[in-house]
DRENFIKOL-333347 format. One record per atom (N, C-alpha, C): residue number from 1; residue in one letter; atom name; z, x, y. Coordinates in pm, whole numbers, plus 50000, padded with zeros to 5 digits. Example, Ala and Ser with C-alpha at 12.3 -4.5 7.8 and 13.67 -1.06 7.14 Angstrom:
<sites>
(1; A; N; (50780; 51319; 49431)) (1; A; CA; (50780; 51230; 49550)) (1; A; C; (50780; 51320; 49670)) (2; S; N; (50708; 51285; 49775)) (2; S; CA; (50714; 51367; 49894)) (2; S; C; (50787; 51290; 50003)) 
</sites>
This chain:
<sites>
(1; M; N; (04203; 39907; 78273)) (1; M; CA; (04210; 39867; 78155)) (1; M; C; (04258; 39723; 78089)) (2; S; N; (04196; 39643; 78054)) (2; S; CA; (04261; 39485; 77993)) (2; S; C; (04401; 39501; 77887)) (3; R; N; (04459; 39405; 77912)) (3; R; CA; (04541; 39396; 77799)) (3; R; C; (04531; 39372; 77678)) (4; D; N; (04362; 39295; 77647)) (4; D; CA; (04338; 39329; 77499)) (4; D; C; (04315; 39449; 77415)) (5; S; N; (04291; 39547; 77506)) (5; S; CA; (04236; 39682; 77456)) (5; S; C; (04340; 39747; 77437)) (6; S; N; (04463; 39735; 77482)) (6; S; CA; (04593; 39858; 77452)) (6; S; C; (04662; 39791; 77363)) (7; A; N; (04739; 39880; 77290)) (7; A; CA; (04802; 39857; 77164)) (7; A; C; (04941; 39802; 77206)) (8; T; N; (04996; 39691; 77141)) (8; T; CA; (05126; 39654; 77138)) (8; T; C; (05222; 39662; 77041)) (9; Y; N; (05317; 39601; 77016)) (9; Y; CA; (05382; 39637; 76899)) (9; Y; C; (05349; 39546; 76787)) (10; L; N; (05244; 39460; 76830)) (10; L; CA; (05175; 39397; 76725)) (10; L; C; (05021; 39409; 76767)) (11; H; N; (04974; 39521; 76666)) (11; H; CA; (04831; 39532; 76722)) (11; H; C; (04712; 39484; 76613)) (12; L; N; (04641; 39406; 76604)) (12; L; CA; (04555; 39340; 76489)) (12; L; C; (04421; 39449; 76454)) (13; H; N; (04412; 39503; 76409)) (13; H; CA; (04323; 39603; 76380)) (13; H; C; (04170; 39527; 76313)) (14; A; N; (04225; 39388; 76259)) (14; A; CA; (04073; 39336; 76239)) (14; A; C; (04092; 39167; 76242)) (15; S; N; (03994; 39132; 76247)) (15; S; CA; (03965; 38965; 76313)) (15; S; C; (04052; 38864; 76259)) (16; F; N; (04041; 38936; 76102)) (16; F; CA; (04111; 38830; 75976)) (16; F; C; (04248; 38862; 76007)) (17; H; N; (04326; 38929; 76082)) (17; H; CA; (04459; 38947; 76104)) (17; H; C; (04528; 38850; 76189)) (18; A; N; (04442; 38799; 76297)) (18; A; CA; (04489; 38634; 76346)) (18; A; C; (04485; 38545; 76286)) (19; D; N; (04388; 38568; 76181)) (19; D; CA; (04407; 38422; 76111)) (19; D; C; (04549; 38423; 75989)) (20; L; N; (04553; 38554; 75944)) (20; L; CA; (04657; 38557; 75877)) (20; L; C; (04822; 38529; 75957)) (21; L; N; (04823; 38601; 76069)) (21; L; CA; (04915; 38602; 76127)) (21; L; C; (04945; 38427; 76156)) (22; E; N; (04866; 38356; 76203)) (22; E; CA; (04861; 38198; 76256)) (22; E; C; (04900; 38124; 76122)) (23; S; N; (04881; 38177; 76009)) (23; S; CA; (04871; 38050; 75902)) (23; S; C; (05031; 38122; 75856)) (24; F; N; (05097; 38248; 75869)) (24; F; CA; (05204; 38283; 75873)) (24; F; C; (05339; 38220; 75957)) (25; C; N; (05282; 38177; 76066)) (25; C; CA; (05370; 38171; 76206)) (25; C; C; (05363; 38010; 76185)) (26; H; N; (05274; 37901; 76142)) (26; H; CA; (05299; 37786; 76167)) (26; H; C; (05191; 37745; 76039)) (27; P; N; (05290; 37739; 75898)) (27; P; CA; (05286; 37693; 75798)) (27; P; C; (05261; 37558; 75828)) (28; S; N; (05199; 37454; 75783)) (28; S; CA; (05200; 37330; 75776)) (28; S; C; (05331; 37284; 75657)) (29; S; N; (05368; 37331; 75610)) (29; S; CA; (05517; 37297; 75545)) (29; S; C; (05615; 37291; 75627)) (30; S; N; (05582; 37380; 75720)) (30; S; CA; (05729; 37414; 75801)) (30; S; C; (05764; 37285; 75894)) (31; T; N; (05679; 37192; 75903)) (31; T; CA; (05679; 37081; 76009)) (31; T; C; (05760; 36941; 75894)) (32; L; N; (05845; 36841; 75960)) (32; L; CA; (05874; 36787; 75899)) (32; L; C; (05835; 36649; 75930)) (33; P; N; (05827; 36540; 75806)) (33; P; CA; (05750; 36417; 75820)) (33; P; C; (05843; 36362; 75909)) (34; S; N; (05771; 36268; 75970)) (34; S; CA; (05862; 36168; 76048)) (34; S; C; (05930; 36083; 75969)) (35; E; N; (06071; 36028; 76005)) (35; E; CA; (06126; 35922; 75953)) (35; E; C; (06188; 35829; 76012)) (36; S; N; (06197; 35711; 75973)) (36; S; CA; (06265; 35607; 76056)) (36; S; C; (06386; 35617; 76104)) (37; I; N; (06446; 35569; 76210)) (37; I; CA; (06573; 35557; 76219)) (37; I; C; (06622; 35453; 76215)) (38; D; N; (06761; 35431; 76161)) (38; D; CA; (06850; 35300; 76160)) (38; D; C; (06865; 35254; 76252)) (39; V; N; (06845; 35192; 76348)) (39; V; CA; (06947; 35168; 76435)) (39; V; C; (07012; 35040; 76438)) (40; P; N; (07171; 35000; 76461)) (40; P; CA; (07238; 34910; 76407)) (40; P; C; (07187; 34768; 76500)) (41; P; N; (07182; 34646; 76436)) (41; P; CA; (07120; 34550; 76572)) (41; P; C; (07164; 34545; 76677)) (42; H; N; (07321; 34544; 76686)) (42; H; CA; (07376; 34526; 76836)) (42; H; C; (07334; 34635; 76917)) (43; L; N; (07298; 34747; 76893)) (43; L; CA; (07228; 34840; 77002)) (43; L; C; (07089; 34861; 77022)) (44; Q; N; (07001; 34779; 76935)) (44; Q; CA; (06888; 34779; 76962)) (44; Q; C; (06839; 34669; 77073)) (45; P; N; (06712; 34756; 77106)) (45; P; CA; (06702; 34662; 77276)) (45; P; C; (06627; 34513; 77251)) (46; V; N; (06643; 34399; 77335)) (46; V; CA; (06608; 34268; 77317)) (46; V; C; (06474; 34264; 77341)) (47; N; N; (06352; 34248; 77261)) (47; N; CA; (06229; 34181; 77217)) (47; N; C; (06195; 34126; 77310)) (48; P; N; (06097; 34140; 77431)) (48; P; CA; (06075; 34049; 77524)) (48; P; C; (05994; 33936; 77469)) (49; E; N; (05900; 33989; 77334)) (49; E; CA; (05828; 33850; 77269)) (49; E; C; (05915; 33757; 77234)) (50; D; N; (06027; 33774; 77187)) (50; D; CA; (06135; 33687; 77137)) (50; D; C; (06231; 33591; 77222)) (51; E; N; (06230; 33657; 77309)) (51; E; CA; (06319; 33536; 77425)) (51; E; C; (06190; 33553; 77522)) (52; D; N; (06218; 33418; 77570)) (52; D; CA; (06128; 33374; 77692)) (52; D; C; (06171; 33381; 77840)) (53; D; N; (06303; 33387; 77857)) (53; D; CA; (06374; 33390; 77962)) (53; D; C; (06435; 33536; 78012)) (54; V; N; (06395; 33619; 77899)) (54; V; CA; (06404; 33765; 77949)) (54; V; C; (06291; 33814; 77984)) (55; V; N; (06338; 33934; 78136)) (55; V; CA; (06201; 33987; 78185)) (55; V; C; (06244; 34140; 78138)) (56; P; N; (06098; 34189; 78069)) (56; P; CA; (06154; 34325; 78058)) (56; P; C; (06164; 34404; 78151)) (57; D; N; (06255; 34525; 78137)) (57; D; CA; (06280; 34630; 78210)) (57; D; C; (06130; 34702; 78309)) (58; Q; N; (06018; 34680; 78245)) (58; Q; CA; (05930; 34741; 78307)) (58; Q; C; (05868; 34654; 78407)) (59; H; N; (05857; 34537; 78410)) (59; H; CA; (05818; 34424; 78489)) (59; H; C; (05838; 34407; 78628)) (60; A; N; (05776; 34422; 78718)) (60; A; CA; (05837; 34437; 78853)) (60; A; C; (05902; 34321; 78914)) (61; A; N; (05949; 34229; 78843)) (61; A; CA; (06035; 34096; 78865)) (61; A; C; (06138; 34143; 78819)) (62; F; N; (06190; 34244; 78752)) (62; F; CA; (06336; 34329; 78666)) (62; F; C; (06425; 34333; 78798)) (63; G; N; (06328; 34374; 78886)) (63; G; CA; (06389; 34493; 78998)) (63; G; C; (06510; 34349; 79117)) (64; I; N; (06397; 34240; 79162)) (64; I; CA; (06388; 34145; 79194)) (64; I; C; (06515; 34066; 79133)) (65; Q; N; (06483; 34033; 78980)) (65; Q; CA; (06645; 33956; 78918)) (65; Q; C; (06770; 34048; 78962)) (66; R; N; (06737; 34170; 78907)) (66; R; CA; (06883; 34263; 78953)) (66; R; C; (06921; 34245; 79064)) (67; A; N; (06848; 34264; 79218)) (67; A; CA; (06881; 34213; 79326)) (67; A; C; (06937; 34074; 79334)) (68; R; N; (06888; 33980; 79289)) (68; R; CA; (06942; 33824; 79316)) (68; R; C; (07101; 33844; 79246)) (69; E; N; (07085; 33927; 79125)) (69; E; CA; (07256; 33914; 79061)) (69; E; C; (07333; 33993; 79154)) (70; R; N; (07300; 34085; 79201)) (70; R; CA; (07385; 34152; 79269)) (70; R; C; (07424; 34068; 79374)) (71; G; N; (07360; 34012; 79469)) (71; G; CA; (07356; 33915; 79572)) (71; G; C; (07474; 33835; 79562)) (72; S; N; (07445; 33794; 79403)) (72; S; CA; (07555; 33664; 79381)) (72; S; C; (07692; 33734; 79368)) (73; R; N; (07714; 33836; 79323)) (73; R; CA; (07799; 33877; 79242)) (73; R; C; (07869; 33995; 79344)) (74; R; N; (07967; 33981; 79417)) (74; R; CA; (07996; 34076; 79552)) (74; R; C; (08117; 34085; 79482)) (75; E; N; (08136; 34251; 79470)) (75; E; CA; (08262; 34298; 79455)) (75; E; C; (08377; 34290; 79590)) (76; V; N; (08461; 34272; 79543)) (76; V; CA; (08607; 34310; 79678)) (76; V; C; (08607; 34451; 79698)) (77; V; N; (08583; 34437; 79835)) (77; V; CA; (08618; 34552; 79875)) (77; V; C; (08731; 34576; 79963)) (78; W; N; (08806; 34679; 79933)) (78; W; CA; (08939; 34724; 79988)) (78; W; C; (08935; 34783; 80136)) (79; R; N; (08955; 34739; 80212)) (79; R; CA; (08964; 34768; 80373)) (79; R; C; (09098; 34789; 80440)) (80; D; N; (09186; 34723; 80382)) (80; D; CA; (09336; 34753; 80470)) (80; D; C; (09358; 34923; 80457)) (81; L; N; (09400; 34983; 80550)) (81; L; CA; (09405; 35115; 80528)) (81; L; C; (09542; 35182; 80607)) (82; G; N; (09592; 35060; 80672)) (82; G; CA; (09672; 35072; 80665)) (82; G; C; (09730; 35139; 80828)) (83; L; N; (09606; 35128; 80932)) (83; L; CA; (09602; 35196; 81050)) (83; L; C; (09735; 35104; 81130)) (84; E; N; (09756; 34992; 81128)) (84; E; CA; (09847; 34942; 81214)) (84; E; C; (09998; 34977; 81209)) (85; E; N; (10052; 35027; 81111)) (85; E; CA; (10136; 35080; 81032)) (85; E; C; (10156; 35233; 81101)) (86; L; N; (10068; 35314; 81083)) (86; L; CA; (10051; 35440; 81137)) (86; L; C; (10004; 35445; 81318)) (87; V; N; (09993; 35302; 81355)) (87; V; CA; (09971; 35329; 81516)) (87; V; C; (10116; 35281; 81568)) (88; R; N; (10159; 35196; 81513)) (88; R; CA; (10310; 35151; 81528)) (88; R; C; (10421; 35246; 81532)) (89; R; N; (10402; 35345; 81420)) (89; R; CA; (10527; 35469; 81415)) (89; R; C; (10484; 35558; 81490)) (90; G; N; (10342; 35574; 81574)) (90; G; CA; (10305; 35695; 81678)) (90; G; C; (10318; 35841; 81595)) (91; P; N; (10239; 35961; 81668)) (91; P; CA; (10235; 36049; 81630)) (91; P; C; (10382; 36135; 81612)) (92; G; N; (10378; 36207; 81497)) (92; G; CA; (10561; 36292; 81498)) (92; G; C; (10640; 36231; 81408)) (93; E; N; (10647; 36122; 81405)) (93; E; CA; (10737; 36045; 81321)) (93; E; C; (10665; 36058; 81144)) (94; T; N; (10810; 36073; 81064)) (94; T; CA; (10791; 36100; 80948)) (94; T; C; (10837; 35965; 80866)) (95; G; N; (10791; 35952; 80778)) (95; G; CA; (10876; 35849; 80712)) (95; G; C; (10797; 35783; 80550)) (96; N; N; (10845; 35696; 80547)) (96; N; CA; (10746; 35632; 80403)) (96; N; C; (10647; 35557; 80476)) (97; V; N; (10517; 35646; 80459)) (97; V; CA; (10390; 35562; 80542)) (97; V; C; (10305; 35517; 80368)) (98; G; N; (10254; 35410; 80343)) (98; G; CA; (10199; 35394; 80211)) (98; G; C; (10248; 35416; 80117)) (99; G; N; (10372; 35393; 80109)) (99; G; CA; (10452; 35440; 79972)) (99; G; C; (10502; 35551; 79944)) (100; V; N; (10465; 35634; 80023)) (100; V; CA; (10471; 35805; 79960)) (100; V; C; (10593; 35875; 80046)) (101; R; N; (10659; 35882; 79970)) (101; R; CA; (10755; 35946; 80110)) (101; R; C; (10713; 36130; 80141)) (102; S; N; (10759; 36132; 80240)) (102; S; CA; (10740; 36258; 80327)) (102; S; C; (10850; 36318; 80330)) (103; G; N; (10809; 36511; 80338)) (103; G; CA; (10975; 36581; 80398)) (103; G; C; (11035; 36639; 80299)) 
</sites>
């Protein structure tokens, strides 16, 4: 027996009941009209048609431009782990290593 022929909590006895149910569940008045959203000018994206030197985000050259900018602006990397002090003191010695008191 198929599911369509078995009774459920909502069993439609006539075909027009489906139309009534559809109009009840999805009335056209329940949808809200589209409204424009006001965005402050400082939060609006730059229009690439207005600016000649701006590359749009979707353009292939945008990734190349960002990669070039990253290469020119290199961040300073901290590489001093204080290993010389650790090796000089040796194992088992406690003391003030790296500004932290132990013990």
